[in-house]
Steps between C-alpha positions, in 0.01 A plus 500: 500500500166333560455446126840331480413270789160431344659405169762284675252282689339338192845418362601335827186287487597326177727204432771443759405816684156353566656178629725695739210719616278198561773315689597798716140589584422140596795481740437847645133436567566159657741674737246777564229245579729337756582843649128568543446161663792549740360841593169330581681236709685766697178688568340177621797437731607171340826649370744737667749579225503537124629188321683635196624155398144375473411799278808428286382143451159623384671742261717219359203273434321791333799561273482134391125514442510827301642358173266200523197729526634713217534204263167353612306812401694542176405150385148524639438813291665334201275193502185680621531852358135605490309685773163336464324356804565144387873561450535688830323215681749255344789719613370516855454122516847445353649738753325331791544137395837504320703787647383535861589154643861492368557859614372408846742206510784725386421743782502239778794297373700812414443656841574166665830465316607852602405424861709182497203266525518147368304415185287265711412781739416738214279232340321447831444875540376534143253213545382650828443857373428467128123448529456811715716700260322370190153572639605857575648517149160421349329772706738774381659431164216414257345846544839672495604312187171581326593868529853416392405308186217731395653842555876492576746517205718189476821692577355608836356165607770390746527848653122506548510154656788604728312808621188296569713234658632725777213385719547145371873508585413617851271197531774269365746634758243443774424146380866404461613635838182442701647206691838661560618538858729796558753557772552829681705631213233421243694218331302191403536211740566148376177367353589187306196277539705193418744573780213559740343168407832320545569655843516252792179440685461693825555318826198327644297694753503402874144374469597270215800377699273404790261313270786314331777447759831381369553128537817386678755300300430130472805394702413731789137389503603134523724540807223505769338186367837319504554602861157370600580163349821479699 
């Protein structure tokens, strides 16, 4: 039985089977990362209930990113097939400079679309959080990808990345939902920055009203002076 399973795994990690495995593992680990982050939020007392819809959104974005990662590593190995230090350094730089920024944009805009955010709001959130995300990316992924490109067979690259990325996905879930406000049931409250900026200004304070008393209408102000002239 174990031999049959052992012989089946390599066949699944070839061709279309590899694409399916990479896609499924990417979605599953994105969802797992969100589950870990929500567990941390509940322990900290900032969340009362499990938000399954939020986890489903993370899973959906992971399913979209899986095939992209699969094709990226296929073509990266095709154009840079060697495992020398120079070639691995080129692969790491290509991964950081070419692949990472678009994937970060896909994450924020994809999650925003599933949350019903406007494109403007998603762009604002991406601009606000990208630098923090990208700096963390540089602290984790160059070393992880050095191991990947030196030692991991090409058919296992995305699975290796997805396993390493469990901690990264937890960080992404934290970064994406850090500013969320939840109600008693754990559902995200309205957080559209554009709507908040367009909200009416609050009424002036009593102190401000005393400093700037309201002037009477012109007609009413003129009546006493007319009476004095009479």
